[in-house]
C-alpha positions as CSV (number, residue, x, y, z in Angstrom):
1,M,9.3,-94.4,168.2
2,T,6.2,-96.4,169.0
3,D,3.4,-94.4,170.5
4,R,3.1,-95.1,174.2
5,A,-0.3,-96.2,175.6
6,F,-1.8,-93.9,178.1
7,T,-4.7,-93.5,180.5
8,V,-6.9,-90.4,181.0
9,I,-7.6,-89.6,184.6
10,D,-10.8,-87.5,184.3
11,N,-10.5,-86.0,187.8
12,Q,-7.5,-86.0,190.2
13,W,-7.8,-84.1,193.4
14,I,-4.8,-82.1,194.4
15,R,-4.9,-80.7,197.9
16,L,-2.9,-77.5,198.5
17,K,-1.2,-76.6,201.8
18,D,-4.0,-74.3,202.7
19,G,-6.5,-77.2,202.4
20,T,-8.0,-76.1,199.1
21,R,-8.8,-79.0,196.7
22,L,-8.1,-78.3,193.1
23,A,-9.4,-80.5,190.3
24,A,-7.0,-81.8,187.6
25,R,-7.4,-83.9,184.5
26,I,-4.3,-86.0,183.7
27,W,-3.2,-87.8,180.6
28,M,-0.8,-90.4,182.0
29,P,1.5,-92.6,179.9
30,D,1.2,-96.2,181.0
31,D,3.9,-97.7,183.2
32,A,5.0,-94.2,184.3
33,Q,5.3,-95.6,187.9
34,T,8.1,-97.8,186.7
35,D,9.4,-95.6,183.9
36,P,8.9,-92.0,185.1
37,V,8.0,-89.3,182.7
38,P,8.2,-85.5,182.4
39,A,5.0,-83.5,182.7
40,V,3.4,-80.5,181.1
41,F,1.2,-78.4,183.4
42,E,-1.6,-76.0,182.4
43,F,-3.4,-73.8,184.9
44,L,-6.6,-72.1,183.9
45,P,-10.0,-70.8,185.1
46,Y,-11.8,-72.2,182.0
47,R,-13.1,-75.6,183.2
48,K,-11.3,-78.8,182.2
49,R,-14.6,-80.7,182.1
50,D,-16.2,-78.7,179.3
51,G,-14.6,-75.2,178.6
52,T,-11.2,-76.3,177.2
53,S,-11.9,-80.0,176.7
54,P,-11.9,-79.8,172.8
55,R,-8.4,-78.3,172.6
56,D,-7.1,-80.4,175.6
57,E,-8.3,-83.5,173.7
58,S,-6.5,-82.4,170.6
59,T,-3.2,-81.8,172.4
60,Y,-2.6,-83.8,175.5
61,P,-3.2,-87.3,174.0
62,A,-0.3,-86.5,171.5
63,F,1.9,-85.6,174.4
64,A,1.0,-88.7,176.4
65,A,1.6,-90.9,173.4
66,A,5.1,-89.4,173.3
67,G,5.6,-90.3,176.9
68,I,4.9,-86.8,178.4
69,A,2.1,-86.5,181.1
70,G,-0.4,-83.7,180.7
71,V,-1.7,-82.1,183.9
72,R,-4.5,-79.7,183.3
73,V,-5.6,-78.0,186.5
74,D,-8.6,-75.7,187.2
75,I,-7.8,-72.5,189.2
76,R,-9.6,-72.2,192.5
77,G,-13.3,-71.3,192.0
78,S,-13.3,-72.8,188.5
79,G,-14.8,-76.1,187.3
80,E,-14.7,-78.5,190.2
81,S,-12.0,-76.7,192.2
82,D,-12.8,-75.4,195.6
83,G,-13.0,-71.7,196.6
84,V,-13.5,-68.5,194.7
85,I,-11.3,-66.8,192.1
86,D,-9.7,-63.6,193.4
87,G,-8.6,-61.9,190.1
88,E,-6.3,-62.3,187.2
89,Y,-2.7,-63.6,187.8
90,T,-2.9,-62.8,191.5
91,E,-0.1,-63.6,194.0
92,L,-2.3,-66.4,195.2
93,E,-2.8,-67.9,191.8
94,L,0.9,-67.8,191.0
95,A,1.8,-69.2,194.5
96,N,-0.7,-72.0,193.8
97,A,1.0,-72.7,190.5
98,Y,4.4,-72.8,192.2
99,E,3.0,-75.3,194.7
100,L,1.4,-77.5,192.0
101,I,4.7,-77.7,190.0
102,A,6.4,-79.0,193.2
103,W,3.5,-81.5,193.7
104,I,3.9,-82.8,190.1
105,A,7.7,-83.2,190.4
106,E,7.3,-85.2,193.6
107,Q,4.9,-87.8,192.2
108,P,6.3,-91.3,191.8
109,W,5.4,-91.2,188.1
110,S,7.4,-88.0,187.5
111,N,11.0,-87.7,186.4
112,G,11.1,-84.4,188.4
113,K,11.0,-82.1,185.3
114,V,8.0,-80.0,184.5
115,G,7.1,-77.7,181.6
116,M,4.3,-75.2,181.7
117,M,2.1,-74.2,178.8
118,G,-0.9,-72.4,177.7
119,I,-2.7,-69.9,175.4
120,S,-3.9,-66.6,176.7
121,W,-4.4,-66.9,180.5
122,G,-2.2,-70.0,180.5
123,G,0.3,-68.3,178.3
124,F,0.4,-65.3,180.7
125,N,0.9,-67.3,183.9
126,S,3.4,-69.6,182.3
127,L,5.8,-66.7,181.8
128,Q,4.9,-65.2,185.2
129,V,5.5,-68.4,187.0
130,A,8.8,-68.9,185.1
131,A,9.9,-65.6,186.6
132,L,9.3,-67.0,190.1
133,R,11.9,-69.8,189.3
134,P,10.2,-73.0,190.7
135,P,13.1,-75.4,190.9
136,S,11.4,-78.2,188.8
137,L,10.1,-75.9,186.0
138,K,12.5,-76.4,183.1
139,A,10.8,-74.7,180.1
140,V,7.6,-73.0,179.0
141,I,5.5,-72.6,175.9
142,S,3.5,-69.4,175.9
143,I,0.9,-68.7,173.2
144,A,-1.0,-65.4,172.7
145,S,0.3,-63.8,175.9
146,T,1.9,-60.5,177.0
147,T,5.0,-59.1,178.6
148,D,3.2,-55.9,179.6
149,R,-0.2,-56.3,181.3
150,Y,-1.1,-52.6,180.9
151,N,-0.2,-51.9,177.3
152,D,-0.6,-55.3,175.6
153,D,-3.7,-56.9,177.1
154,I,-7.5,-56.2,176.9
155,H,-7.5,-53.4,179.4
156,Y,-5.6,-50.3,178.2
157,K,-3.3,-49.4,175.3
158,N,-1.1,-46.4,175.6
159,G,-3.5,-45.0,178.1
160,C,-6.6,-45.6,175.9
161,H,-9.5,-47.4,177.5
162,L,-10.3,-50.6,175.4
163,S,-13.9,-51.7,175.1
164,A,-12.5,-55.3,175.4
165,Q,-12.1,-54.5,179.1
166,L,-15.9,-54.6,179.6
167,S,-16.3,-57.5,177.2
168,W,-13.7,-59.5,179.2
169,A,-15.1,-58.6,182.6
170,A,-18.5,-59.8,181.4
171,T,-16.9,-63.0,180.1
172,M,-15.2,-63.8,183.4
173,L,-18.4,-62.9,185.3
174,A,-20.2,-65.4,183.2
175,Y,-17.5,-68.1,183.3
176,Q,-17.0,-67.9,187.0
177,S,-20.8,-68.0,187.7
178,R,-21.1,-71.5,186.3
179,A,-21.8,-74.5,188.6
180,P,-19.4,-77.3,189.5
181,Y,-20.3,-80.7,188.1
182,P,-22.4,-82.9,190.5
183,E,-21.0,-86.1,189.1
184,I,-17.5,-85.1,190.4
185,V,-18.1,-83.0,193.5
186,G,-21.3,-84.8,194.7
187,E,-24.0,-83.3,196.8
188,R,-21.9,-80.3,197.8
189,W,-22.2,-78.9,194.2
190,I,-25.0,-76.5,195.2
191,D,-23.1,-75.1,198.2
192,M,-20.0,-74.6,196.1
193,W,-22.0,-72.9,193.4
194,M,-23.7,-70.5,195.9
195,E,-20.3,-69.7,197.4
196,R,-19.0,-68.7,194.0
197,L,-22.1,-66.7,193.1
198,E,-22.0,-64.8,196.3
199,A,-18.3,-64.1,196.5
200,E,-17.0,-63.8,192.9
201,P,-15.7,-60.3,192.1
202,F,-16.7,-58.2,189.2
203,F,-13.2,-57.7,187.8
204,M,-14.1,-54.4,186.1
205,E,-14.1,-52.6,189.4
206,E,-10.5,-53.5,190.1
207,W,-9.3,-52.9,186.6
208,L,-10.9,-49.4,186.4
209,S,-9.4,-48.5,189.8
210,H,-6.0,-48.7,188.1
211,Q,-6.1,-46.5,185.0
212,R,-2.4,-45.7,185.1
213,R,0.4,-48.2,184.8
214,D,1.0,-48.7,188.5
215,D,2.2,-51.6,190.7
216,F,-1.1,-53.4,190.0
217,W,-0.1,-53.8,186.3
218,K,3.6,-54.2,186.9
219,H,2.8,-57.3,188.9
220,G,2.9,-60.1,186.3
221,S,4.5,-57.9,183.6
222,I,7.7,-59.8,182.9
223,C,9.1,-56.8,181.0
224,E,9.8,-55.3,184.4
225,D,12.7,-57.8,184.7
226,Y,13.3,-60.2,181.8
227,S,16.3,-61.5,183.6
228,A,14.1,-63.2,186.2
229,I,13.3,-65.9,183.6
230,E,16.2,-68.3,183.3
231,I,14.6,-71.2,181.4
232,P,13.9,-71.6,177.6
233,A,10.6,-70.2,176.3
234,L,8.9,-70.8,173.1
235,V,6.6,-67.8,172.5
236,I,3.9,-67.9,169.8
237,A,1.3,-65.5,168.5
238,G,-0.7,-64.6,165.4
239,W,-0.8,-61.4,163.3
240,A,-4.7,-61.6,163.4
241,D,-4.7,-61.5,167.2
242,G,-4.2,-58.7,169.7
243,Y,-1.2,-60.3,171.3
244,R,1.0,-60.0,168.2
245,N,3.8,-58.0,169.9
246,T,4.8,-60.5,172.4
247,P,7.1,-62.9,170.4
248,L,9.4,-60.2,169.2
249,L,9.4,-58.5,172.6
250,T,10.4,-61.7,174.4
251,A,13.1,-62.3,171.7
252,E,14.5,-58.9,172.6
253,G,14.1,-59.2,176.3
254,L,15.0,-62.9,176.9
255,G,17.7,-63.1,174.2
256,D,18.9,-66.6,173.5
257,K,16.4,-68.1,176.0
258,A,13.5,-67.2,173.7
259,K,12.3,-68.7,170.4
260,A,9.6,-66.7,168.7
261,L,7.0,-67.9,166.2
262,I,4.4,-65.7,164.6
263,G,1.8,-67.0,162.1
264,P,-1.2,-65.5,160.4
265,W,-3.5,-66.8,163.1
266,V,-6.3,-65.6,165.4
267,H,-6.3,-66.5,169.1
268,K,-5.9,-70.3,168.7
269,Y,-3.3,-73.0,168.9
270,P,-1.3,-73.2,165.7
271,H,-2.3,-76.7,164.7
272,F,-6.0,-75.7,164.3
273,A,-5.8,-72.0,163.9
274,W,-7.2,-69.8,161.1
275,P,-6.3,-68.3,158.8
276,K,-4.1,-71.0,157.3
277,P,-1.3,-72.0,156.8
278,R,-1.0,-73.7,160.2
279,A,2.0,-75.1,161.9
280,D,3.0,-78.6,163.3
281,F,2.6,-77.4,166.9
282,L,2.3,-80.8,168.4
283,G,5.5,-82.1,166.7
284,E,7.5,-79.1,167.6
285,A,6.2,-78.9,171.2
286,I,7.0,-82.6,171.8
287,A,10.6,-82.0,170.5
288,F,10.8,-78.9,172.7
289,W,9.7,-80.8,175.8
290,N,12.0,-83.7,175.0
291,R,14.9,-81.4,174.7
292,W,14.4,-79.5,178.0
293,L,12.5,-82.1,180.1
294,R,14.4,-85.2,179.0
295,D,17.8,-83.7,177.9
296,E,17.3,-85.2,174.4
297,Q,19.8,-83.7,172.0
298,N,17.3,-83.3,169.1
299,G,18.5,-79.9,167.7
300,I,15.3,-78.0,168.6
301,D,17.4,-75.5,170.5
302,N,19.2,-74.6,167.2
303,L,16.0,-73.2,165.6
304,P,16.3,-69.6,164.4
305,Q,15.4,-67.1,167.1
306,V,12.5,-65.7,165.1
307,R,10.2,-67.4,162.5
308,A,7.4,-65.3,161.0
309,Y,4.8,-65.6,158.3
310,I,4.9,-62.6,156.0
311,L,1.5,-61.7,154.8
312,D,1.5,-61.0,151.1
313,G,-1.4,-58.6,150.6
314,P,-4.4,-60.5,151.9
315,K,-7.7,-58.7,151.0
316,P,-10.4,-57.9,153.4
317,A,-13.0,-60.7,153.2
318,L,-16.1,-62.0,155.0
319,R,-13.9,-64.9,156.0
320,R,-10.1,-65.4,155.6
321,D,-9.6,-69.2,155.5
322,T,-6.0,-68.9,154.1
323,D,-3.8,-65.8,153.9
324,P,-1.3,-65.5,151.1
325,G,2.3,-65.2,152.2
326,F,5.6,-66.9,153.0
327,W,7.6,-68.0,156.0
328,V,10.9,-66.3,156.9
329,S,13.4,-66.9,159.7
330,K,16.0,-64.8,161.3
331,T,18.8,-66.5,163.1
332,R,19.0,-63.8,165.7
333,W,16.6,-61.0,166.3
334,S,17.7,-57.4,166.7
335,P,15.8,-54.1,166.3
336,P,15.5,-53.8,162.5
337,Q,16.7,-51.0,160.3
338,S,13.9,-48.8,159.1
339,E,12.7,-47.2,155.9
340,S,11.6,-43.6,156.5
341,F,8.7,-41.7,155.0
342,Y,7.5,-38.1,155.2
343,V,4.5,-36.1,153.9
344,D,5.1,-33.5,151.3
345,Q,3.2,-30.2,151.0
346,F,0.6,-31.9,148.8
347,G,-0.1,-34.7,151.3
348,A,1.8,-37.4,149.5
349,L,3.6,-40.0,151.6
350,L,7.1,-40.3,150.2
351,V,10.3,-42.2,151.1
352,G,12.7,-40.0,152.9
353,M,13.1,-37.8,156.0
354,P,11.1,-34.7,156.9
355,T,12.9,-31.5,155.9
356,P,14.3,-30.1,159.1
357,Y,13.4,-26.5,158.3
358,A,10.2,-26.9,156.3
359,P,7.5,-24.3,157.2
360,P,4.7,-25.6,159.4
361,H,1.7,-27.0,157.5
362,E,-1.1,-27.5,159.9
363,I,-4.2,-29.5,159.3
364,Y,-7.1,-29.8,161.8
365,L,-8.5,-33.3,162.4
366,K,-11.6,-34.2,164.2
367,S,-13.0,-37.6,163.4
368,P,-16.6,-38.6,163.9
369,L,-16.7,-40.6,167.1
370,D,-18.0,-43.7,165.4
371,T,-14.8,-43.9,163.2
372,G,-13.4,-47.4,163.8
373,T,-16.3,-49.8,163.1
374,A,-14.1,-51.7,160.7
375,A,-11.5,-52.3,163.4
376,G,-12.7,-55.8,164.2
377,E,-12.2,-57.3,167.7
378,W,-9.1,-56.7,169.7
379,F,-9.2,-60.3,170.8
380,T,-10.1,-62.5,167.8
381,L,-11.3,-66.1,167.9
382,K,-12.6,-66.6,164.3
383,P,-11.3,-65.3,160.9
384,D,-14.5,-63.6,160.0
385,A,-15.9,-60.2,160.9
386,E,-13.8,-60.3,164.1
387,L,-10.9,-59.4,161.9
388,A,-10.4,-55.8,160.7
389,G,-12.5,-55.2,157.6
390,D,-12.1,-53.0,154.5
391,Q,-10.7,-49.7,155.9
392,R,-12.2,-47.4,153.3
393,G,-15.1,-46.6,155.6
394,D,-12.9,-45.7,158.6
395,D,-10.6,-43.8,156.3
396,G,-13.5,-41.5,155.4
397,G,-13.3,-40.1,158.9
398,S,-9.5,-40.0,159.0
399,L,-6.7,-37.8,157.7
400,V,-4.9,-40.0,155.1
401,F,-1.6,-39.8,153.3
402,Q,-0.5,-42.4,150.8
403,T,2.3,-43.2,148.4
404,P,2.0,-43.4,144.6
405,P,1.6,-46.9,143.3
406,L,4.7,-48.9,144.3
407,T,7.1,-49.7,141.4
408,E,8.5,-52.6,143.4
409,P,7.4,-54.6,146.5
410,K,8.2,-53.5,150.0
411,T,8.5,-56.0,152.9
412,Y,8.5,-55.2,156.6
413,L,8.9,-57.1,159.8
414,G,8.7,-55.4,163.2
415,R,7.0,-52.4,164.8
416,P,6.4,-49.2,162.8
417,E,6.9,-45.9,164.5
418,L,5.2,-42.5,164.0
419,T,6.5,-39.1,165.1
420,L,4.8,-35.8,164.7
421,T,3.9,-32.6,166.5
422,L,0.3,-31.5,167.3
423,R,-1.8,-29.4,169.6
424,A,-5.3,-29.6,171.0
425,D,-7.7,-27.1,172.5
426,A,-8.4,-29.3,175.6
427,E,-6.5,-31.3,178.2
428,L,-7.4,-34.7,176.7
429,A,-7.5,-36.2,173.2
430,N,-6.8,-39.6,171.6
431,L,-5.0,-40.3,168.4
432,C,-5.0,-43.5,166.3
433,A,-2.6,-44.3,163.5
434,R,-3.1,-47.1,161.0
435,I,-0.9,-48.5,158.2
436,V,-3.1,-49.6,155.4
437,D,-2.4,-51.5,152.2
438,I,-4.4,-50.1,149.3
439,H,-4.9,-52.7,146.6
440,P,-5.1,-51.8,142.9
441,D,-8.8,-52.3,143.0
442,G,-9.1,-49.8,145.9
443,S,-9.8,-52.3,148.7
444,A,-7.9,-51.5,151.9
445,T,-6.3,-54.0,154.3
446,R,-5.2,-52.8,157.8
447,V,-1.6,-53.8,158.3
448,S,-0.8,-52.3,161.7
449,F,-2.3,-49.8,164.1
450,G,-1.4,-47.9,167.3
451,V,-3.4,-45.7,169.6
452,I,-2.4,-43.2,172.3
453,N,-4.1,-41.1,174.9
454,L,-2.2,-37.9,174.5
455,A,-2.0,-37.3,178.2
456,H,0.2,-40.5,178.2
457,R,2.6,-39.1,175.6
458,D,5.5,-39.3,178.1
459,G,4.6,-42.5,179.8
460,N,1.7,-44.4,181.4
461,A,2.7,-44.2,185.1
462,D,2.4,-40.4,185.5
463,P,0.2,-39.0,182.7
464,Q,0.1,-35.2,182.2
465,P,-2.9,-33.3,180.7
466,L,-2.3,-31.4,177.5
467,V,-2.0,-27.6,177.8
468,P,-4.7,-26.3,175.5
469,G,-3.1,-24.7,172.4
470,E,0.4,-25.9,173.3
471,T,2.3,-27.9,170.7
472,V,3.7,-31.2,171.8
473,S,5.9,-33.9,170.1
474,I,4.4,-37.4,169.9
475,R,6.2,-40.7,169.3
476,L,3.8,-43.6,168.7
477,E,5.0,-47.2,168.3
478,L,2.4,-49.2,166.4
479,D,1.8,-53.0,166.7
480,A,4.2,-55.4,165.1
481,C,3.5,-56.6,161.6
482,G,5.0,-58.9,158.9
483,Y,3.8,-57.7,155.6
484,R,4.7,-57.4,151.9
485,F,3.2,-54.5,149.9
486,G,3.0,-55.7,146.3
487,E,3.9,-53.8,143.1
488,G,1.1,-51.5,142.1
489,H,-0.2,-51.3,145.7
490,R,-0.1,-48.0,147.7
491,L,0.9,-47.6,151.3
492,R,-1.4,-45.4,153.3
493,L,-1.1,-43.8,156.7
494,S,-4.4,-43.0,158.3
495,L,-4.8,-40.8,161.3
496,S,-8.0,-40.4,163.4
497,T,-9.0,-39.0,166.7
498,A,-11.5,-41.9,167.3
499,Y,-11.3,-45.6,167.0
500,W,-14.7,-46.8,168.4
501,P,-15.9,-49.2,169.6
502,M,-12.4,-50.7,170.2
503,V,-11.3,-47.6,172.0
504,L,-13.6,-45.6,174.3
505,P,-13.5,-41.9,173.9
506,P,-12.2,-39.3,176.4
507,P,-14.8,-37.0,177.9
508,V,-14.1,-34.2,175.5
509,D,-13.7,-34.2,171.7
510,P,-11.5,-31.2,170.8
511,G,-9.9,-32.7,167.7
512,V,-6.2,-32.1,167.1
513,T,-4.2,-29.8,164.8
514,I,-1.3,-31.7,163.2
515,D,1.8,-30.2,161.6
516,I,2.2,-32.5,158.7
517,S,5.6,-31.0,157.9
518,S,6.8,-32.7,161.2
519,L,5.4,-36.1,160.4
520,G,7.8,-39.0,160.1
521,L,7.0,-42.7,159.6
522,A,9.6,-45.4,160.1
523,L,8.7,-48.9,158.8
524,P,10.9,-51.8,159.9
525,L,12.7,-53.5,157.0
526,L,12.7,-57.3,156.8
527,G,16.5,-57.3,156.4
528,E,18.6,-60.4,156.3
529,H,16.5,-63.6,156.4
530,E,16.0,-67.0,155.0
531,R,12.8,-68.4,153.6
532,F,11.6,-71.9,154.7
533,E,8.6,-74.1,154.5
534,M,6.8,-74.6,157.8
535,K,5.8,-78.2,158.5
536,Q,2.0,-78.5,158.5
537,P,0.1,-80.6,161.1
538,D,0.0,-84.3,160.5
539,N,-3.7,-84.2,161.3
540,P,-5.4,-81.3,159.4
541,D,-8.6,-81.6,161.6
542,P,-7.4,-82.4,165.1
543,L,-10.3,-81.1,167.2
544,P,-12.7,-83.8,168.5
545,K,-16.3,-83.9,167.3
546,Y,-19.0,-83.4,169.9
547,N,-22.7,-84.0,169.4
548,E,-24.4,-80.8,168.1
549,L,-27.9,-80.5,169.7
550,A,-28.5,-76.9,168.6
551,P,-26.6,-74.9,166.0
552,S,-24.1,-72.1,166.6
553,E,-24.8,-68.5,165.5
554,T,-22.6,-65.5,164.7
555,R,-23.8,-62.0,163.9
556,R,-22.1,-58.6,163.7
557,S,-23.8,-55.4,162.5
558,V,-23.4,-51.7,162.5
559,T,-26.6,-49.6,162.4
560,R,-26.9,-45.8,162.1
561,D,-30.1,-44.3,163.3
562,L,-30.0,-41.0,161.3
563,A,-33.0,-39.5,163.1
564,A,-31.5,-40.1,166.6
565,N,-27.9,-39.5,165.4
566,T,-26.8,-42.7,167.0
567,T,-24.5,-45.5,165.8
568,S,-24.8,-49.0,167.3
569,Y,-22.3,-51.9,167.0
570,I,-24.0,-55.2,167.8
571,V,-22.4,-58.6,168.4
572,V,-24.2,-62.0,168.8
573,E,-22.0,-65.1,169.4
574,D,-23.8,-68.3,170.3
575,T,-21.7,-71.5,170.6
576,G,-24.8,-73.7,170.1
577,L,-25.6,-76.6,172.4
578,S,-23.0,-79.3,172.1
579,E,-22.8,-82.6,174.1
580,H,-19.6,-84.3,175.0
581,P,-20.0,-87.9,173.8
582,G,-18.0,-89.3,176.7
583,T,-19.6,-87.5,179.6
584,G,-23.0,-86.6,178.2
585,L,-22.6,-83.1,179.5
586,A,-24.1,-80.5,177.2
587,T,-23.1,-76.8,177.3
588,R,-24.0,-73.6,175.6
589,Q,-22.8,-70.0,175.9
590,R,-24.5,-67.0,174.2
591,R,-23.1,-63.5,174.2
592,E,-25.1,-60.5,173.1
593,E,-23.2,-57.2,173.2
594,T,-24.2,-53.7,172.1
595,W,-22.2,-50.5,171.9
596,T,-23.8,-47.2,171.1
597,I,-22.5,-43.7,170.6
598,K,-23.6,-40.4,169.0
599,P,-20.9,-39.3,166.5
600,D,-20.7,-35.8,168.1
601,D,-21.0,-36.6,171.8
602,P,-18.4,-38.6,173.7
603,L,-20.6,-38.8,176.8
604,S,-23.3,-40.7,174.9
605,M,-21.1,-43.8,174.9
606,T,-22.7,-47.0,176.3
607,G,-21.8,-50.7,176.3
608,T,-23.8,-53.7,177.4
609,S,-22.7,-57.4,177.4
610,I,-25.1,-60.1,178.2
611,W,-24.0,-63.8,178.7
612,T,-26.3,-66.8,179.0
613,C,-24.6,-70.0,180.0
614,D,-26.4,-73.3,180.1
615,M,-25.3,-76.7,181.3
616,Q,-27.3,-79.9,181.2
617,R,-27.0,-83.7,181.6
618,G,-30.1,-85.9,181.8
619,D,-32.7,-84.1,183.9
620,W,-30.0,-81.8,185.5
621,F,-30.1,-78.3,184.0
622,V,-28.6,-75.0,185.3
623,R,-28.4,-71.6,183.8
624,T,-26.7,-68.3,184.6
625,I,-27.5,-64.9,183.0
626,S,-24.8,-62.3,183.5
627,T,-25.0,-58.7,182.4
628,A,-22.3,-56.0,182.5
629,N,-22.8,-52.4,181.5
630,I,-20.6,-49.3,181.1
631,A,-21.6,-45.6,180.6
632,C,-19.9,-42.4,181.5
633,T,-20.1,-38.8,182.6
634,A,-17.5,-36.1,182.2
635,T,-16.0,-37.2,185.6
636,D,-16.8,-40.8,186.1
637,W,-17.0,-44.3,184.5
638,L,-20.4,-45.8,185.4
639,I,-20.3,-49.6,185.7
640,S,-23.0,-52.1,186.7
641,A,-23.5,-55.8,186.6
642,N,-26.1,-58.4,187.4
643,V,-26.0,-62.2,187.8
644,T,-29.0,-64.5,188.0
645,A,-28.8,-68.2,188.5
646,Y,-31.4,-70.9,187.8
647,D,-31.6,-74.6,189.0
648,G,-33.9,-76.0,186.4
649,E,-36.7,-73.4,185.9
650,R,-36.3,-72.1,189.5
651,Q,-34.4,-68.9,190.1
652,I,-32.1,-69.5,193.1
653,F,-29.9,-66.5,193.1
654,E,-29.5,-62.9,192.0
655,K,-27.1,-60.1,192.8
656,S,-26.4,-56.7,191.4
657,F,-23.4,-54.3,191.4
658,D,-23.4,-50.6,190.6
659,K,-20.5,-48.2,191.0
660,A,-19.1,-44.9,189.7
661,I,-15.3,-44.7,189.4
662,A,-13.6,-41.4,188.7
663,R,-11.9,-41.0,185.3
664,D,-8.2,-40.5,185.6
665,L,-7.0,-38.5,182.5
666,M,-8.9,-41.0,180.3
């Protein structure tokens, strides 16, 4: 088929029923007025003019050339759209998306059929809007998203407080503080900017006000009712990202409506993600849209329900450009059969079931509170130190059990499960479990992990404190993995009571006493499958090239002040200053984040995230500096934030926020 010519509409105003104007960028196939086309809609708060323009410009031109319009809309209060954002995935946001889908379907250039797509925020709201059943929405592609906003996002995990919650609150504070673009909105840009600066919320306050899995988190969690989604969904994630559970969960929950794809990737689109190998996302997406938005019988609906890349023993590295492994497919997904392991009296991890009547064998575990500095980021954007590093350091503060060297390979796909009994001498404690691949040279790769706030052992809606000294049974489901342990490797189970800075500690640090005779580990066998070769992208370097005016910078370090008995985890991420060659708009974002803790004092924990965002074009220059902080007492989380804005060299705005929020069994 010959590529269709198309036009890029840099800004299209769409007026909602409440009078709010939202800004859209549209890639429109030529002659669509006389030969109507389907459309793909993406709805984000990340600014079409600069924030997502590189990936938009690597994706939507390919769709438009295939005769599919791309409609990329900024959520209210973002980019050039009117108003102020009111939170994540709110009823207003989803209602606006519903209305926008209807607007798209009613346009004279539209064939009346709309798909919705996105990664992360856009992947979330694609599934959430699908559950609302807009009549013209016929299919969705959701990348790096979640089915459970409480347990599989950046906020909480099995009742544990993730440090990514502060990082993301700081990110959104910075993103939403940026000015609209005068060339598009005209003289009113300064008034729009001031409205945002004055009224934008600090999301952390709302998130910390819901420390249990209540109605706030159930809203937008499609796992509450998978049957609400009646249209096909292609759900994609990467093993190197925090959203790795979602494809298999949607395959289980949506059944035949879902197709799952899991690669080795970080939090990026598959056609330009790392580590390699990549996937031909554009070709597959176009076939998917043509099937469901054009009724083209192209066979895409006959794909296996699950396709996954099995990692074949990648080693920890400063950068993982390519991960060894192979692609497998499963025609239909069902909960896999498991291989069981137990721990013998000498601490060896062996295949088999725990002996039902084995005498108790108790071991006390209390990890240093700075155990976890090799965990990497929960939310990964680059295949460098953001990924989990060599686990030997963290294992030094952990209780570890491992197999003898394997005499034959073992391959798994799915979610491991750990069961054990334990007790603690306090009402609160955390537990982290990690599956680790020990290579013949001793290097240690994290394969999967899971964490639990033991007060949440029976659920996240109504946690119950531990009774000091009372033994309880724990079942912990770890994150999904696809992994092959090679011959001569050893499989290790590592347990710790801390996983900092990824997980913030509870207010007390009692340690736990584990009965290892009760310990059972079930690993999901790959089972029946077929191997296949994933088609690689036609263009191996699809991202557009912008003018680099100042270089980027990445730094991550861990420092231990032995005199002060303090560990610091420090992150610097600077995008550098880059200029869009078409608009002349240059932008830069710099994040400086520091976490500190004393290894023996959970109340010493602090976190600070500082964002500097610059925008300039010609003699127009604006800057915002956003700071977010967290500390704690035995009873409260202490959060604060500050935003300062500059028009040129002149400070034009400043506001601060400071609040204590009671800890709720956390």
